[in-house]
Each structure stands twice: as structure tokens, then as C-alpha cells.
N, C-alpha and C positions, 0 to 999 in steps of 0.2 A: 272451926276458925283457924286453929293452929295448922291443920293440914293445908288449909287454903293458902296460908302465908308461905309455907314450905313450898307448895307447888308454884306459886308466883316467883319466889326467890330462885327456884330452880329454872324456871322459864326465862327469867331475866338473865341469869347466869349464862344459860345456854345461848341466848341471843348475843350476849357479850362475847362469848367464846366464838360463836359463829362469825360475829362481826370482826373480831380480831383476825380470825383465820382468813376471812374474806379480804380484810385489809392487807394481810401479808401476801396473799396471792396477788391481789391488785398491784401492790408495791413491786413484787418480783417481776410482774409482767410489764407494767406501765410506767414505773419510776425510772428516771434517767439512770444509766449505769455505765457511763464512760469516764475515763480517768485521764484524758489528755486535754491540752489547752487550745490546740489548733482546731480550726473549724472542721477539718476532715482528716482522717487517718486511713491508711491503706493496709491490708493484710494480705499476704500471699500464702495461700493454703495449697500444700503439695497434694497430688493425687494420691489416692489410697491412704490418706492420713487417718489415724485413729483419733478418738475424742480426747484422750489424754495428751496426745501430741498437739492437737488443735488448741487445747487450753494453754499450752506453752506459747503458741503464737499469739493468743488473745491476752495473755496476762498483762502486758504493758498497757493494754487499751481498755480493758474492762474492769470497773471498780470492784465488783462483787462477782467472782467467778461461781460461787455456790448458787446464788439465785439464777445466774445465767444457765448453769447446768440443769437446774430444776425445770426451767422453762423450756430448754432444749429437749429434755426428756419428754415433757408433756406434749411438745409439738412434733415429736418423732424425728427430730433433727439428728440426734446422736447417731442413728443408724443410716443416715442419708446425707452424709457430708460430701461436697463436691469441691474439687480443686479449682483454683483460679485466683484472680486478683479481685478483691472486694473492698468496698468503701464502707467505713463506719463514721457517721457524722456526729459531732460534739452533741451531747445530750440525748442521743438515742436511748430508748429503753430496750430491755431484753427482747421483747417481741419484735421491734423494728430491726435490731441487730440480726436476729436469726432470719427474718424475712429477706434482708439484704444478703446475708451469707448463703441463702438458699437459692436465690434467683437473680442476684445482681452481679454476675461475672462480668468484669469490665475488660474491654480489649486493651492491649498494650501496643505501642509503636515499636516496630522492629526495623532497624536500619542497618545496611551493610553496603560496602563499596570497595572495589579495587583489591580484593584479596587475591593472592597469587596461587593459592591451593585450596582444596576442599577442606583440608585440615585446619587451615587458618579461618575459613569460613565457619566451620563447626565451632571453633573457639569463640568467634565473634557472636554467633547466634546463641550459644549457651549462656552468655552473659545477659540475655534479654528474655528467654523463655525458660520454662522449667526443664526441658530436655537437656541432658548433659552432652558434652562434646563427643564422648565415645559413641553414644547411641546415635547422634546426628551423623558422625562420620561413617558409621556402619550403614545408615540409611543411604547416604550419599553414594557409597561404594557398592551398593547391592547390584550384583551382576544381572539378575533377572529384570530388575527395574530399568537399568541402563539399557539392556538389549531391547526391551519392549518399548522404550521411549526414544530409541534412535541415537543413543549416546554410547561412548565407550570411555576407557580409562583416560584418554587424552582430552576428549571434548566435554566431559562431564561438568566441568566448572562453568562452561558457557550457558548452562541451563538456568543459572541464578543471576537475574537481571537486577543490578544495584538500584535500590529505591528505599522508600520507607513504606512499610505495609502494616496493617493491623492484624494482630493475631490474639487469641486468648492466651494468657500466660501459661496455662497448663497444656498447651498444644504439644504432642509428642513428636518424635523425630520424623516418623513417617508422615505425620500430618503436615509438618512444615514442608518436607520435600515435595509431597504431592500438591500442595498449594502452589509451591514455586513452579512446578511443572505446568499447572494450569495458567499461571501468569505468563510463562514463556509461550505457551500455545496461543494465548490471547494477543500477545505482542506481535507474533508472526502472522499478520493479516495476509490475505491474498495479494494486496498491494505491495506489501514489503517483500513477499516471496517472489513477486514478478520482478521487482527492482533488483533483488539478488540475482535472479536468473539473467537479467539484462547485463550484469557485471560478470557473468560466467561462474558464479559462486552459489553454493547452497547455504542455508542458514548457519550451519556449523563453521563453514569457511569464512563467512561474513564476520562472525564473532572472533574468530581467530585472527583475522586481519585487523579488526577493530581494536583488538588487544594491543597489537603492535603500534597502531596509530596512537592509542591511549599513552603508551610508554614514551613515544617520540615527542609528544607535545602536550603540555598542560594547558595550552591556550585553546579554548573551545572554538574560537573563530578561526583558528588555523588548521583545525582538524580535517575539514573537507579538502584543503589543498594538499596536505600530507597524504591523505587517502588517494587523492588523484595521482600523486607520484607512484604510489605502490601499484595501483591498478594499471597505469601506463607501462610499468615494468613488466607486470604479469602478461599484458597483452602482447608485449614485444619479445617475450621469452627471456627476459633479463632476470637474474637473481635479485631477490629483494635487498640483500646485503644490509640487513637492519641489525644494528648493534644490540638493541634490547633482547633479540632473540638469542644472541650468543650469551649475554649475561644470564638469561633464564636457563639456557642449556647447562652452564656452569653450576647454577644453583640446584638444578635437577640432579645433576650428576653427583654432587656433594651432599644433597639432601638438606642443605643449610639455606633456606629461603630468606634468612635475615642478613645474608652476606651483602655488603655495600661495595659495588664496583663502579667507580666513576669514569674509568678509562679502559676501553677494550684494547688489548695488546695484539700484535700481529700473531703471536703464537696461539692466542685464543681462537683465531679465525680458523685454525686447522682442526678444532675439536670435532670429532666424528659424532654428531648428534642430529636426528632429523629436525631439531629446532634450530640448528645452525643454518641460517639463510644465506650464509656465504658459501655453503657447500651443497645445500639442497634447494631445489627450485620450488616455486609456488609458495602458498601460505604454510605456516607451521601446521603440524598435525592436530594442534589444540591451542586454546588461548594461553598466552604467557602471563596473563593477569585477567582480572574481571573488568571488562571495558565498561565505561559509562554509556548510557543510552546515546549521548551526543556523539561518541566515537562510532557506535553502530550506524547511527543515522549518516555520519560522515562517509562511511563506506557505501551506503545505499544511495546516497546523494552527493558524490564527490564533485569537487570543482573540475571543470573541464579546462585543461591546459596541456602544454607540451613538456612540462618539467619531468626530468628523470632522476634528479639528484637534489639533495638538500643537506645543509650542515648548520649547526648552531650559529646564530648571529651574536657575536660578542659585543656589538654595538647597540643591541636591543634584546637584552636577556629574556629568554623564555620563547623567543620567536626564532625563525630560521631564514637562512638565504637559500633561494632555490635556483636551479640552473637546468638548462636544456642540454648542455654539452658537458662532456667530461673535462674538457679544458677550462671552462668557466668554473665548474665545480672545484677543480683542483686549486684555482686561485682563491676561491672562497675558503677552501679547506685550510690553506696556508695560515690564514689569519686565526683560525680556530686552534690549530696546532701550537702556534706561537703563544696564544693566550693560555693554553694548558700547561705549557712549559714554564711560562712566567708565574703561574699559580702553583707550580711544582706538584701538579696532579699526576702522580706516577701510576696509580692503579684505581 
């Protein structure tokens, strides 16, 4: 009888212990384990991160890291961590958190526009994805890639079409560059290439001219008219004489793209640079900025007119006065020069 009681007691104790262990395991796996008040939090996990570093990223979000680690080890996640942007919802348990971190990589929106150099573009992109600016710049400048893709050191900026794109946050530099090349190829449809040919330009030249149009006017509705002026000048063999190209030449020469130049001086027009369209004919050898799609479309679909000149309209800021003859242009220009002098804009 005594032995039977001992056996029953042992069995009950064993069941209690097993029940406790089972409860602990259940709690570790299925009990809520978040420590934030918002409905959702996001964590950015770097590529090739170790588990100890991962825990540092999760520490502000997970209430009990020890239980999380135990479940992560049981599910084999510790040795299979993937970089990216992940969502953790309030009240998630360890099992749900790990499932989200394992397969829930969320795309991020990447936007850029109007950078004047690939270095500036690299800096902008590095703020939005994991790749740093140095690796991005190296990818942008890769000579083999440029040669294989039909670009060079002058035209390379034109491959990056301003827009908003979806990327995984852990995209590397080459991955970003290659995706942008695909977007460029997709943009240049047979129809657009035919329109470029009709204007006597290739895609690189279209983008170079579009960059000048971009700098000349911020008004989208005016860009086809400005593009028409430059295309008229090219067809007549007249120098473009675009002030923004001179400003870019100065920036390129000094290496300081943050320089602000509001007024081009006569001495600037003598600068010997292939970007100086007062000295060199045709479009510049590359884009002086990253043009918007609207500027590119303006070159492909210009307004048909006989204008050869334009100057800022001081009575309607942002727009320009257009002229077919030099005499008419000079009359328009007098008003602009007077305004500049009145405003004491010297440089």
C-alpha cells in the first residue's frame, strides 16, 4: 500500500512537472511578447547580421528576449537570419515574430529627382536602402557596366530616371543599379526611340537636352516650348547658348556642385568646356542635371513654332518671353537686365 502511494505521488508530481514544462514552452511560443504601444513597429535588419546584433535591434520591441531566443533556436532561425525591413505587430508571440522576420520582408519606397551628379544620387539613395554611398558610387562608376550598357562618364547620370520605385531595403548597390538600368530600358520603347530619331537625337542626347530644358524652366507646361526653341536652333546650326550649361561647367570645373550662381557674366561665356554651349555646338556631352520625365517628353514631343530665343519674363515669374528674331529678343532682354540690376543680382 505504501509503495502504491509513493508511485501515485511520483506519477502526479511527474505530470505536474511535465505540465509546468509544457506550459512554459507554450508560453514561450504562443504568449504575446511585444513591448511597444503602437499597433505596429518596424525593424531594419542588416545583411549578414549575427544573432547577438539582431537582439540589439529587437530589444526595444520584444519584452522577453530570453524566450524569443529559445524559440528562435528551436525553429532554426538563429542560423538563418535574412536582412530587410520587417513588421512586428502589437501582441505578436515569439512564433509569429519569427515567422514575420523569416518571410515578411517589406518593400520600401525609394524616390529621387534632379540630382546633378552620381555622387549626389548615391548620397540620396543611401538614405533609403541599406547600401552605403561609397558602394553605390562604385557601382555607378563601374567602367565595365557603363561600357556594356552604352554609357560613359558624361552620360551615366542619364540612366537614372527620377521617380518613386519599390525596393527591398537590403538591396545592394549593384542590385539598385541593375534595376535602374532595366527601368531605363523599359522607358525607351520603340515609339520613344523613333521620336528621338525624328528629332535627330539618340536617347543619351535626348536626356542631355532635356536636362537643359529642366534647368531653364520649372513650369511643366512651358517645357515643350523651350524644347522647341533648342531643337529649332540645332536644326539651324545655331549654338544653344544656354546659361545653365555654363553654370554646370563652372561647377564641374571647381568640383563644387553646391555653388549658387544666379547671374552668368560675360567672362563666364569664355570658359573652355564642352558643356559651355556658347562655345560648343549641339547638345552637351551629358546631362547637367537629372531631368524629370516631363522634360524628356518635352524634347520627344516639342511644341512646333519658329522661336529661336527666350528670356525670363519679369512680369510673370517662372515663365519666359519668346522671340523669333534677335531684335525682338534684345528688347525682351533689356527688361530682364533692368530687373536684375534693380535687384542687385551681381552673381
